[in-house]
N, CA, C and O atoms as a GROMACS GRO file, in nm:
protein
  244
    1MET      N    1  13.880  11.791   7.462
    1MET     CA    2  13.814  11.827   7.412
    1MET      C    3  13.922  11.949   7.286
    1MET      O    4  14.029  11.998   7.322
    2ILE      N    5  13.873  11.969   7.175
    2ILE     CA    6  13.971  12.049   7.064
    2ILE      C    7  13.893  12.229   7.170
    2ILE      O    8  13.794  12.272   7.229
    3ASN      N    9  14.031  12.267   7.127
    3ASN     CA   10  13.972  12.430   7.200
    3ASN      C   11  14.016  12.525   7.062
    3ASN      O   12  14.118  12.593   7.057
    4ALA      N   13  13.943  12.515   6.981
    4ALA     CA   14  13.924  12.512   6.849
    4ALA      C   15  13.917  12.701   6.814
    4ALA      O   16  13.911  12.750   6.927
    5PRO      N   17  13.916  12.793   6.733
    5PRO     CA   18  13.855  12.915   6.777
    5PRO      C   19  13.717  12.939   6.709
    5PRO      O   20  13.705  12.944   6.586
    6THR      N   21  13.619  12.952   6.792
    6THR     CA   22  13.487  13.042   6.778
    6THR      C   23  13.402  13.127   6.819
    6THR      O   24  13.437  13.236   6.865
    7ILE      N   25  13.242  13.082   6.806
    7ILE     CA   26  13.194  13.214   6.836
    7ILE      C   27  13.109  13.140   7.017
    7ILE      O   28  13.134  13.027   7.058
    8ARG      N   29  13.039  13.213   7.072
    8ARG     CA   30  12.940  13.192   7.172
    8ARG      C   31  12.891  13.342   7.223
    8ARG      O   32  12.934  13.457   7.229
    9LEU      N   33  12.727  13.236   7.269
    9LEU     CA   34  12.660  13.379   7.262
    9LEU      C   35  12.663  13.516   7.374
    9LEU      O   36  12.677  13.461   7.483
   10ALA      N   37  12.659  13.630   7.390
   10ALA     CA   38  12.682  13.683   7.466
   10ALA      C   39  12.648  13.717   7.598
   10ALA      O   40  12.621  13.835   7.621
   11ASP      N   41  12.644  13.623   7.701
   11ASP     CA   42  12.591  13.723   7.817
   11ASP      C   43  12.608  13.810   7.793
   11ASP      O   44  12.496  13.855   7.769
   12SER      N   45  12.681  13.891   7.776
   12SER     CA   46  12.653  14.062   7.854
   12SER      C   47  12.475  14.119   7.787
   12SER      O   48  12.419  14.224   7.820
   13PHE      N   49  12.420  14.016   7.690
   13PHE     CA   50  12.329  14.118   7.647
   13PHE      C   51  12.186  14.026   7.666
   13PHE      O   52  12.218  13.915   7.706
   14ALA      N   53  12.100  14.032   7.656
   14ALA     CA   54  11.921  13.926   7.681
   14ALA      C   55  11.876  13.914   7.534
   14ALA      O   56  11.812  13.994   7.466
   15GLN      N   57  11.938  13.767   7.498
   15GLN     CA   58  11.897  13.703   7.386
   15GLN      C   59  11.760  13.625   7.306
   15GLN      O   60  11.664  13.569   7.358
   16PRO      N   61  11.781  13.636   7.208
   16PRO     CA   62  11.804  13.752   7.132
   16PRO      C   63  11.723  13.885   7.110
   16PRO      O   64  11.616  13.903   7.169
   17ILE      N   65  11.760  13.953   7.048
   17ILE     CA   66  11.788  14.104   7.071
   17ILE      C   67  11.610  14.145   6.934
   17ILE      O   68  11.631  14.111   6.818
   18ALA      N   69  11.496  14.196   6.959
   18ALA     CA   70  11.410  14.228   6.899
   18ALA      C   71  11.409  14.345   6.874
   18ALA      O   72  11.404  14.432   6.960
   19ASP      N   73  11.418  14.380   6.668
   19ASP     CA   74  11.335  14.513   6.636
   19ASP      C   75  11.220  14.514   6.572
   19ASP      O   76  11.225  14.489   6.452
   20GLY      N   77  11.095  14.541   6.630
   20GLY     CA   78  11.032  14.513   6.524
   20GLY      C   79  10.920  14.408   6.548
   20GLY      O   80  10.830  14.393   6.631
   21ASN      N   81  10.976  14.328   6.416
   21ASN     CA   82  10.942  14.168   6.373
   21ASN      C   83  11.103  14.078   6.334
   21ASN      O   84  11.115  13.963   6.292
   22LEU      N   85  11.210  14.180   6.366
   22LEU     CA   86  11.336  14.118   6.350
   22LEU      C   87  11.391  14.101   6.488
   22LEU      O   88  11.398  14.177   6.585
   23LEU      N   89  11.436  13.951   6.462
   23LEU     CA   90  11.521  13.904   6.572
   23LEU      C   91  11.673  13.947   6.549
   23LEU      O   92  11.724  13.986   6.444
   24ALA      N   93  11.732  13.931   6.676
   24ALA     CA   94  11.917  13.888   6.598
   24ALA      C   95  12.002  13.824   6.756
   24ALA      O   96  11.986  13.806   6.877
   25THR      N   97  12.061  13.816   6.688
   25THR     CA   98  12.168  13.752   6.839
   25THR      C   99  12.266  13.795   6.881
   25THR      O  100  12.290  13.893   6.810
   26VAL      N  101  12.354  13.784   6.965
   26VAL     CA  102  12.526  13.875   6.967
   26VAL      C  103  12.593  13.803   7.025
   26VAL      O  104  12.556  13.742   7.126
   27TRP      N  105  12.729  13.796   6.961
   27TRP     CA  106  12.823  13.726   6.993
   27TRP      C  107  12.955  13.745   7.034
   27TRP      O  108  12.992  13.862   7.037
   28ASP      N  109  13.066  13.626   7.079
   28ASP     CA  110  13.134  13.739   7.156
   28ASP      C  111  13.261  13.567   7.107
   28ASP      O  112  13.277  13.450   7.142
   29TRP      N  113  13.324  13.682   6.996
   29TRP     CA  114  13.490  13.578   6.944
   29TRP      C  115  13.538  13.466   7.040
   29TRP      O  116  13.530  13.498   7.159
   30VAL      N  117  13.582  13.353   7.018
   30VAL     CA  118  13.613  13.319   7.131
   30VAL      C  119  13.776  13.267   7.025
   30VAL      O  120  13.781  13.204   6.920
   31PRO      N  121  13.879  13.323   7.104
   31PRO     CA  122  14.019  13.290   6.978
   31PRO      C  123  14.114  13.140   7.040
   31PRO      O  124  14.169  13.093   7.140
   32PRO      N  125  14.096  13.126   6.957
   32PRO     CA  126  14.229  13.000   6.947
   32PRO      C  127  14.290  12.944   7.046
   32PRO      O  128  14.342  13.017   7.131
   33ALA      N  129  14.293  12.868   7.052
   33ALA     CA  130  14.402  12.821   7.185
   33ALA      C  131  14.484  12.680   7.138
   33ALA      O  132  14.417  12.598   7.074
   34PRO      N  133  14.601  12.653   7.162
   34PRO     CA  134  14.673  12.537   7.179
   34PRO      C  135  14.587  12.366   7.194
   34PRO      O  136  14.497  12.386   7.276
   35PRO      N  137  14.585  12.300   7.174
   35PRO     CA  138  14.644  12.250   6.987
   35PRO      C  139  14.518  12.298   6.893
   35PRO      O  140  14.396  12.297   6.908
   36LEU      N  141  14.622  12.348   6.770
   36LEU     CA  142  14.494  12.400   6.653
   36LEU      C  143  14.460  12.283   6.545
   36LEU      O  144  14.538  12.230   6.466
   37PRO      N  145  14.357  12.265   6.560
   37PRO     CA  146  14.242  12.168   6.541
   37PRO      C  147  14.279  12.166   6.341
   37PRO      O  148  14.324  12.262   6.278
   38HIS      N  149  14.250  12.053   6.292
   38HIS     CA  150  14.316  12.005   6.175
   38HIS      C  151  14.169  11.987   6.080
   38HIS      O  152  14.066  12.011   6.142
   39ALA      N  153  14.158  11.951   5.951
   39ALA     CA  154  14.032  11.955   5.892
   39ALA      C  155  13.946  11.773   5.960
   39ALA      O  156  13.830  11.734   5.949
   40TYR      N  157  14.066  11.709   6.023
   40TYR     CA  158  13.971  11.592   6.064
   40TYR      C  159  13.863  11.620   6.145
   40TYR      O  160  13.747  11.587   6.122
   41ASP      N  161  13.918  11.702   6.273
   41ASP     CA  162  13.845  11.760   6.353
   41ASP      C  163  13.668  11.797   6.321
   41ASP      O  164  13.558  11.754   6.354
   42LEU      N  165  13.721  11.895   6.244
   42LEU     CA  166  13.643  11.891   6.239
   42LEU      C  167  13.526  11.842   6.150
   42LEU      O  168  13.418  11.894   6.123
   43GLY      N  169  13.578  11.733   6.116
   43GLY     CA  170  13.491  11.624   6.012
   43GLY      C  171  13.413  11.532   6.121
   43GLY      O  172  13.308  11.472   6.102
   44THR      N  173  13.488  11.534   6.237
   44THR     CA  174  13.431  11.457   6.364
   44THR      C  175  13.322  11.535   6.454
   44THR      O  176  13.252  11.477   6.537
   45VAL      N  177  13.319  11.624   6.437
   45VAL     CA  178  13.243  11.721   6.518
   45VAL      C  179  13.125  11.710   6.374
   45VAL      O  180  13.015  11.657   6.370
   46LEU      N  181  13.164  11.747   6.318
   46LEU     CA  182  12.969  11.737   6.193
   46LEU      C  183  12.931  11.658   6.202
   46LEU      O  184  12.811  11.643   6.224
   47ARG      N  185  13.023  11.556   6.187
   47ARG     CA  186  12.951  11.387   6.191
   47ARG      C  187  12.901  11.350   6.262
   47ARG      O  188  12.826  11.255   6.239
   48ARG      N  189  12.919  11.412   6.411
   48ARG     CA  190  12.803  11.402   6.545
   48ARG      C  191  12.723  11.528   6.501
   48ARG      O  192  12.608  11.508   6.537
   49PHE      N  193  12.731  11.652   6.439
   49PHE     CA  194  12.578  11.661   6.463
   49PHE      C  195  12.518  11.629   6.337
   49PHE      O  196  12.399  11.659   6.347
   50HIS      N  197  12.536  11.594   6.252
   50HIS     CA  198  12.451  11.574   6.112
   50HIS      C  199  12.377  11.397   6.189
   50HIS      O  200  12.273  11.354   6.140
   51ALA      N  201  12.449  11.316   6.308
   51ALA     CA  202  12.372  11.201   6.334
   51ALA      C  203  12.285  11.297   6.458
   51ALA      O  204  12.243  11.217   6.541
   52LEU      N  205  12.252  11.414   6.490
   52LEU     CA  206  12.176  11.432   6.569
   52LEU      C  207  12.030  11.402   6.558
   52LEU      O  208  11.954  11.395   6.654
   53GLY      N  209  11.995  11.383   6.414
   53GLY     CA  210  11.880  11.349   6.346
   53GLY      C  211  11.820  11.520   6.293
   53GLY      O  212  11.902  11.610   6.277
   54LEU      N  213  11.661  11.546   6.269
   54LEU     CA  214  11.550  11.611   6.256
   54LEU      C  215  11.521  11.660   6.409
   54LEU      O  216  11.529  11.585   6.506
   55PRO      N  217  11.482  11.811   6.416
   55PRO     CA  218  11.538  11.823   6.602
   55PRO      C  219  11.298  11.831   6.588
   55PRO      O  220  11.220  11.862   6.498
   56PRO      N  221  11.285  11.792   6.709
   56PRO     CA  222  11.169  11.767   6.751
   56PRO      C  223  11.079  11.894   6.749
   56PRO      O  224  11.029  11.951   6.846
   57PHE      N  225  11.070  11.922   6.639
   57PHE     CA  226  11.032  12.054   6.569
   57PHE      C  227  11.031  12.112   6.491
   57PHE      O  228  11.147  12.131   6.454
   58GLU      N  229  10.906  12.201   6.384
   58GLU     CA  230  10.907  12.244   6.223
   58GLU      C  231  11.017  12.327   6.254
   58GLU      O  232  11.063  12.368   6.361
   59LEU      N  233  11.058  12.348   6.098
   59LEU     CA  234  11.170  12.470   6.105
   59LEU      C  235  11.108  12.556   5.982
   59LEU      O  236  11.077  12.524   5.867
   60PRO      N  237  11.105  12.634   6.027
   60PRO     CA  238  11.024  12.789   5.924
   60PRO      C  239  11.145  12.755   5.793
   60PRO      O  240  11.267  12.738   5.799
   61GLY      N  241  11.042  12.754   5.670
   61GLY     CA  242  11.064  12.778   5.538
   61GLY      C  243  11.114  12.865   5.466
   61GLY      O  244  11.115  12.851   5.344
   0.00000   0.00000   0.00000
């Protein structure tokens, strides 16, 4: 696993947070850790993501 800097949903809040018709999420910063990622690593992750295909539900347009 690559220890790239990223964010993850904060577990200290009920997600999502609603304010009227608006929804928001709160995230925690996860700092980088060795080994540092390279552009190749991002390409690998993006290829895997795009290979997932469409979600089994309609997305809002």
